[in-house]
C-alpha positions in Angstrom: 47.1 104.8 82.5 44.2 103.1 83.9 41.7 105.7 85.1 40.1 103.5 87.9 43.4 103.0 89.5 44.5 104.8 92.6 47.1 107.7 91.8 50.3 109.0 93.6 50.6 112.4 92.3 54.1 113.9 92.8 55.2 117.2 92.9 59.0 117.9 92.4 61.1 121.0 91.5 64.0 122.8 93.0 64.1 124.7 96.3 62.1 127.9 96.5 60.2 127.1 93.3 56.5 126.8 95.0 55.8 123.4 95.7 54.0 123.7 98.6 51.3 125.8 97.6 50.7 123.4 95.0 50.7 120.6 96.8 48.2 122.2 99.6 46.6 123.3 97.0 46.1 119.9 95.2 45.5 118.1 98.6 42.1 120.6 98.8 41.2 120.1 95.5 41.0 116.5 95.6 40.2 116.1 99.5 43.3 114.3 100.1 46.7 114.4 102.1 50.4 115.2 101.6 53.3 113.0 102.1 56.7 115.1 102.3 59.8 114.2 100.6 62.3 116.3 102.0 65.3 114.9 103.7 65.6 117.8 106.3 62.3 119.1 106.8 61.6 115.6 108.5 63.8 116.8 111.5 61.6 118.2 114.3 64.4 120.1 115.5 65.3 122.0 112.0 62.3 124.6 111.6 64.0 127.8 110.0 66.7 126.5 107.6 64.2 123.9 106.2 61.6 125.8 105.2 58.8 123.8 106.5 55.0 124.8 106.0 54.0 127.1 108.4 51.5 125.9 111.2 48.8 127.8 108.8 50.0 125.9 105.7 50.0 122.6 107.9 46.2 123.6 109.1 45.2 123.5 105.5 45.8 119.9 104.6 47.2 116.6 106.8 50.6 116.4 105.9 52.8 113.4 107.0 57.0 113.1 107.4 57.0 116.6 108.8 59.0 116.8 111.7 58.5 113.3 112.8 62.3 112.1 113.3 65.1 113.7 115.4 68.6 114.7 114.1 70.0 112.4 116.4 68.3 109.3 114.8 70.0 107.5 111.6 67.7 107.5 108.8 68.4 107.7 105.1 66.0 107.6 101.6 66.0 103.7 101.8 64.2 103.7 105.4 61.8 106.5 103.9 61.0 104.8 101.0 60.1 101.8 103.1 57.9 103.9 105.5 56.2 106.0 102.9 55.1 103.3 100.9 53.7 101.2 104.0 51.9 104.6 104.7 50.6 105.2 101.2 49.1 101.8 100.9 47.1 102.5 104.1 45.9 105.8 103.2 44.8 104.6 99.9 42.2 102.9 101.4 40.3 105.8 102.1 41.9 108.2 99.0 41.9 107.5 95.5 44.7 109.9 95.2 47.7 110.9 97.5 50.5 113.8 97.0 53.8 113.2 97.2 56.1 116.3 97.2 59.6 117.3 97.9 62.9 118.1 96.6 65.2 115.3 97.9 65.5 113.3 94.5 66.6 110.1 96.4 63.6 110.0 98.7 61.3 110.8 95.5 63.1 107.6 93.6 62.9 105.6 96.9 59.1 105.9 96.7 58.6 105.6 92.7 61.2 103.1 91.7 63.1 101.9 94.8 66.6 100.8 94.9 68.2 97.6 96.3 69.7 97.4 99.7 72.9 98.8 99.4 75.7 96.1 99.9 78.3 95.7 102.9 81.9 97.3 102.5 84.9 95.4 103.4 85.7 95.8 107.2 87.7 98.9 107.9 87.3 100.2 104.3 85.4 103.4 105.5 87.5 104.2 108.3 90.3 104.2 105.8 88.6 107.0 103.7 87.3 108.7 106.9 91.4 109.1 108.2 92.8 110.4 104.7 89.7 112.7 104.3 90.6 114.1 108.2 94.6 114.2 106.9 93.6 115.8 103.5 90.7 117.6 103.3 87.1 118.2 101.6 89.1 118.9 98.6 90.7 115.6 98.4 87.6 114.0 98.6 85.7 115.8 96.3 88.1 115.2 93.6 88.0 111.5 94.2 84.3 111.3 94.1 84.4 113.3 90.9 87.0 111.1 89.1 85.5 107.8 89.9 81.9 108.7 89.2 80.9 112.0 87.6 77.4 112.0 87.1 77.0 111.3 90.6 79.1 114.1 91.8 77.2 116.3 89.6 74.1 115.8 91.7 75.5 115.1 95.4 75.8 117.9 97.9 79.5 118.3 96.8 79.8 120.2 100.4 78.4 117.2 102.4 81.4 115.0 103.5 78.9 112.5 104.8 77.6 111.5 101.7 80.6 111.7 99.8 82.4 109.1 102.1 79.0 107.0 101.7 79.6 107.1 98.1 83.2 106.5 97.9 83.2 103.5 99.9 80.5 101.9 98.0 82.1 102.5 94.6 85.6 101.2 95.7 83.9 98.1 97.4 82.3 97.5 94.2 83.4 99.1 91.2 79.9 100.4 90.1 78.7 103.7 89.7 76.1 105.1 91.9 73.6 104.8 89.4 74.2 101.3 88.8 74.0 100.6 92.3 70.5 102.4 92.7 68.4 101.2 90.1 69.1 97.4 89.3 65.3 96.8 90.1 62.4 99.1 89.3 59.3 98.6 91.8 56.2 97.9 90.4 52.8 99.5 92.1 49.6 98.6 92.5 48.8 102.4 92.0 49.6 104.9 89.1 52.2 107.5 89.3 51.6 111.1 87.8 54.8 113.4 88.1 54.2 117.3 88.1 57.8 119.3 87.5 57.4 122.8 88.9 59.6 125.6 87.1 60.5 129.1 87.0 63.0 131.0 84.7 66.4 131.1 86.3 65.9 135.1 87.1 62.6 134.7 88.7 63.8 131.4 90.8 67.1 132.7 91.5 65.3 135.9 93.2 62.7 133.6 94.8 65.3 132.2 96.8 67.2 135.2 97.6 64.1 136.5 99.0 63.4 133.3 100.7 66.8 133.4 102.4 66.4 137.0 103.7 63.0 136.4 105.2 64.9 132.7 107.1 67.5 135.4 108.2 64.8 138.0 109.5 63.0 135.1 111.5 65.8 133.8 113.1 68.0 131.2 111.2 71.3 132.4 112.8 70.0 132.1 116.1 68.5 128.5 114.9 71.6 127.4 114.2 73.2 128.5 116.9 71.1 126.2 118.8 72.6 123.2 116.9 76.1 124.6 116.7 77.4 121.7 119.3 75.7 119.2 117.0 77.1 120.4 113.7 79.1 117.4 113.2 75.5 115.1 112.9 74.4 114.6 109.2 71.0 116.4 109.7 73.8 119.4 110.0 75.5 118.8 106.6 73.2 121.3 104.4 73.2 124.2 103.1 71.6 126.7 105.2 72.9 125.5 108.7 76.6 124.8 106.9 77.2 128.0 106.1 76.3 129.5 109.5 78.5 127.0 111.0 81.5 127.9 109.4 80.6 131.7 110.4 80.3 130.7 114.2 84.0 128.9 113.4 85.3 132.1 112.5 85.9 130.9 108.8 84.4 134.2 107.6 82.3 137.1 108.6 78.3 137.2 108.6 78.0 139.4 105.3 80.2 136.4 103.9 77.7 134.0 105.5 75.0 135.6 104.0 76.3 135.8 100.7 77.5 132.2 100.8 73.8 131.2 101.7 72.2 132.9 98.9 75.2 131.3 96.3 75.0 127.6 98.0 71.2 127.9 97.8 71.1 128.7 94.1 73.6 125.7 93.2 71.4 123.3 95.0 68.2 124.5 93.4 70.4 123.5 90.0 71.8 120.1 91.1 67.8 119.3 91.8 66.9 120.7 88.3 69.9 118.2 86.8 68.3 115.6 88.9 65.0 115.5 88.6 65.2 116.7 84.5 66.9 113.5 84.0 63.3 111.8 83.9 62.1 112.7 80.5 58.6 112.0 81.0 57.7 114.6 83.8 56.2 117.7 82.4 57.1 121.2 83.7 54.8 123.4 84.5 54.6 127.2 85.8 53.6 126.9 89.4 51.0 129.7 88.9 49.4 127.7 85.8 46.9 126.1 87.7 44.9 125.1 85.1 48.0 123.2 83.4 48.5 121.4 86.7 44.9 120.4 86.8 44.9 119.1 83.1 48.0 117.0 84.0 45.9 114.8 86.7 
């Protein structure tokens, strides 16, 4: 790594591990700015359920890609990658380092590695899959994706029909796995990338997840979700933290069960995040409070 080259410091890890605080401290120390790589914090309407940085945290360092899109807009990792790289090149004109921080694996990959534009699928294929999904339900969709691409199924949000349908149509149209489709060409940058993974032991992480969820509920998570009930079909709402409450509002279970599922499914999501990021063997894993080691890495 060339010490004279500009650097993008990428902070990754599971939900609730403490990425926001580490990224802000780094930005303060290096007098630089933060780009969020979170596929839900990017939506301006969603606040509590996405664990957005607080106004006080946002005031400590300049942030980008926080609340700058609407849940009614179509936005994906490919577009994020293009937007983020354009901004990175602009910001590196005045900074030697930037911070990229988030837990959305595809968003991080879109910036660090890039992936080819995904191919078009035959006309009518998506409609056919959607029709079968509506007839046979989510378990049918899950089983099919798992059978055709078990590696992708292990890391995808398995309760998100939008993502499963998108994966299935691409797999069936190309006879390739999602991994093959998304890593054909590695992007070459004119800056260095330094990755840092934040990790806690499982018991500590799960305790933090439960405590965060309790705080979200106390500060109005259920009330926030109710506001978006008419838009529950949108992809932005097909995520842990909103999906369970939408089902509660539909009368599928009581509030106590909704809270249990919120915590359980968030733990499952954290596990999938770690599975994704730990495939990158070169990433060092550090306790978020080990500040001396974080600084040594950069």
